C-alpha positions as CSV (number, residue, x, y, z in Angstrom):
1,M,13.4,8.6,46.8
2,I,14.8,6.6,43.9
3,K,11.0,5.2,42.3
4,N,12.1,5.3,38.9
5,I,15.3,3.4,36.9
6,I,16.5,4.6,33.4
7,L,18.6,2.3,31.8
8,D,21.0,3.3,28.4
9,M,20.4,-0.1,26.0
10,G,24.2,-0.2,24.5
11,N,26.6,-2.1,26.9
12,V,23.8,-1.6,29.7
13,L,21.6,-4.0,28.6
14,L,23.1,-5.4,25.0
15,T,26.5,-5.5,24.5
16,F,27.6,-2.8,21.6
17,N,31.1,-3.6,20.0
18,P,31.7,-3.1,16.3
19,E,34.3,-4.9,16.9
20,V,32.6,-8.2,16.4
21,C,31.2,-7.4,13.0
22,L,34.6,-6.2,11.4
23,N,36.5,-9.1,12.4
24,A,33.3,-10.9,10.8
25,F,34.1,-9.6,7.3
26,L,37.5,-8.0,7.4
27,D,40.9,-9.8,7.2
28,T,42.9,-7.1,7.9
29,E,43.7,-4.4,10.2
30,E,43.9,-1.6,7.9
31,N,40.4,-2.8,5.4
32,R,38.8,-3.0,9.1
33,A,40.4,0.9,10.1
34,I,39.0,1.8,7.0
35,I,35.6,0.9,8.0
36,R,35.8,1.5,11.6
37,K,36.1,5.1,10.7
38,E,34.0,5.8,7.9
39,L,30.7,3.7,9.1
40,F,30.8,3.6,13.3
41,E,33.0,6.9,13.3
42,G,31.0,8.3,10.3
43,P,28.5,11.3,10.2
44,E,26.1,8.7,9.3
45,W,25.9,7.2,12.1
46,I,24.6,10.2,13.9
47,Q,22.2,10.5,11.4
48,G,20.8,7.2,12.5
49,D,20.9,7.7,15.7
50,Y,18.7,11.2,14.9
51,G,16.3,9.3,12.7
52,T,17.4,11.4,9.9
53,I,18.5,8.2,7.8
54,T,18.1,4.9,8.3
55,N,20.2,2.6,8.6
56,E,19.7,1.0,5.0
57,Q,20.8,4.3,3.9
58,R,23.6,4.7,5.7
59,Y,25.5,2.6,2.9
60,E,25.5,4.7,-0.4
61,P,27.3,7.8,1.2
62,V,29.7,5.7,3.1
63,S,30.8,3.9,0.0
64,K,31.4,6.9,-1.4
65,R,34.3,7.1,0.8
66,V,35.5,3.8,0.9
67,P,37.9,1.9,-1.3
68,K,35.6,-0.1,-4.0
69,G,37.3,-3.5,-3.6
70,L,35.4,-2.9,0.1
71,H,32.0,-2.3,-0.9
72,T,31.2,-6.1,-0.1
73,Q,32.2,-5.8,2.7
74,L,30.5,-2.8,4.2
75,K,27.7,-3.7,3.1
76,K,27.7,-7.1,5.1
77,C,28.5,-4.4,8.1
78,V,25.6,-2.1,7.3
79,E,23.8,-5.0,7.3
80,Q,24.9,-7.3,9.6
81,W,26.6,-5.2,12.7
82,Q,23.7,-5.9,14.8
83,M,25.1,-9.4,15.6
84,C,27.1,-7.9,18.4
85,M,24.1,-7.1,20.1
86,Q,24.1,-10.2,22.8
87,P,22.8,-9.7,26.4
88,V,25.3,-8.4,29.2
89,S,25.9,-10.4,31.7
90,G,23.6,-9.6,34.4
91,A,21.4,-7.2,33.3
92,K,18.0,-9.5,32.9
93,E,18.6,-10.2,36.6
94,F,19.1,-6.9,37.6
95,C,15.6,-5.7,35.7
96,E,14.3,-8.4,37.7
97,Y,15.4,-7.3,40.7
98,L,14.6,-3.9,40.1
99,K,11.4,-4.7,39.8
100,A,10.7,-7.2,42.6
101,K,11.8,-4.0,44.6
102,G,8.9,-2.1,43.5
103,Y,11.1,0.1,40.7
104,K,9.8,1.5,37.8
105,V,12.2,0.4,34.8
106,Y,12.5,2.4,31.8
107,V,15.0,2.7,28.3
108,L,16.5,5.3,27.0
109,S,18.8,4.6,23.8
110,N,20.2,6.6,20.9
111,A,19.5,4.0,18.6
112,C,18.8,3.7,14.9
113,N,15.5,2.5,13.1
114,E,17.2,-1.2,13.2
115,F,16.4,-1.1,17.2
116,Y,13.5,-3.0,17.3
117,N,14.9,-5.8,15.5
118,Y,17.4,-6.9,17.8
119,F,16.5,-5.2,21.0
120,P,14.2,-8.5,22.1
121,R,17.3,-10.1,22.1
122,F,17.2,-8.8,25.8
123,E,13.6,-8.3,26.6
124,E,10.2,-6.9,24.7
125,V,9.8,-3.4,24.8
126,S,6.7,-4.1,27.0
127,Y,8.5,-5.6,29.8
128,F,9.4,-2.2,30.4
129,E,7.5,1.2,31.9
130,G,8.4,3.3,28.9
131,V,11.3,2.8,25.8
132,M,12.4,5.8,24.1
133,V,15.0,5.5,21.6
134,S,16.3,8.5,20.0
135,S,16.1,7.8,16.3
136,D,12.3,7.9,17.2
137,V,12.2,11.0,18.6
138,H,14.9,12.9,16.5
139,M,17.0,13.7,19.5
140,I,20.0,12.3,20.9
141,K,21.5,11.9,24.8
142,P,23.4,13.6,25.5
143,E,21.6,16.9,24.6
144,K,19.3,17.7,27.6
145,R,16.2,18.5,25.4
146,I,15.9,14.3,25.4
147,Y,16.4,14.1,28.8
148,E,13.5,17.1,29.4
149,H,11.5,14.9,26.7
150,F,11.7,11.4,28.6
151,L,10.7,13.1,31.8
152,A,7.7,14.6,30.5
153,T,6.8,11.9,28.2
154,Y,6.0,9.7,31.0
155,H,5.8,12.4,34.0
156,L,8.1,11.3,36.0
157,C,10.3,13.5,38.1
158,A,14.1,14.1,37.8
159,D,14.9,13.9,41.5
160,E,12.8,10.4,41.3
161,C,15.2,9.0,38.7
162,L,18.0,7.5,38.8
163,F,19.9,7.6,35.1
164,I,22.3,4.7,34.1
165,D,24.5,4.6,30.9
166,D,28.1,3.8,30.1
167,M,28.9,7.0,28.9
168,P,30.3,9.9,30.3
169,A,28.9,12.6,27.9
170,N,25.3,10.7,28.7
171,V,25.7,10.1,32.4
172,E,26.4,14.2,32.5
173,G,23.8,15.5,30.0
174,A,21.3,13.6,32.3
175,A,22.6,15.1,35.4
176,N,22.1,18.2,33.6
177,A,18.6,17.7,33.8
178,G,18.4,16.9,37.4
179,I,18.0,13.2,36.9
180,H,20.6,11.2,39.6
181,T,23.1,9.6,37.8
182,F,25.9,6.3,37.7
183,R,28.3,5.8,35.5
184,F,27.8,1.9,34.3
185,T,31.2,-0.1,34.1
186,G,30.1,-3.0,34.2
187,D,29.1,-3.8,38.1
188,F,25.4,-3.6,38.3
189,E,26.1,-4.5,41.8
190,A,28.1,-0.9,43.1
191,I,24.5,0.3,41.8
192,K,23.2,-1.4,44.5
193,K,25.3,-0.2,46.7
194,E,25.5,3.3,46.1
195,Y,21.8,4.2,45.7
196,H,20.5,1.4,47.9
197,L,18.6,-0.2,45.6
């Protein structure tokens, strides 16, 4: 029986679309492609999620791989990429629905130290029964150990939990830890129907 709902943050509660930032600060697709590859798809992005570097510390190593003429734009992207983080349509209503039904609602997110600055755009951390951020625990999804650590931290039984994420690998990771899963594609009603919430 499902008692606990564990939600991913990016593209489930808050939108994560780096293109918003790239389009704001770079005027050609060629330049956007450089910063997309080196910042958002580079190793420093994962290091930030692991908590081995802060968001601010991403700039220096990435700048070494980016032409000097783009350093100003790169710095803006490092400092302001969170501009793309806005509430997903229907997410707050879904959380309210779950709470009204008596489910305990949690968040498990891969995110850097900036998480606590932008997450309140959705809701205060205290709104949830528990929130775990990868950079705080130095583990990331889809590693099995982060799901096990999450369950142990909040004293939850895997079989009583439903994990919702938009990334197939993260969903698979939760399933490997014995948690019920749903891959989110934008339809909260589909989750209710599949699990009779």
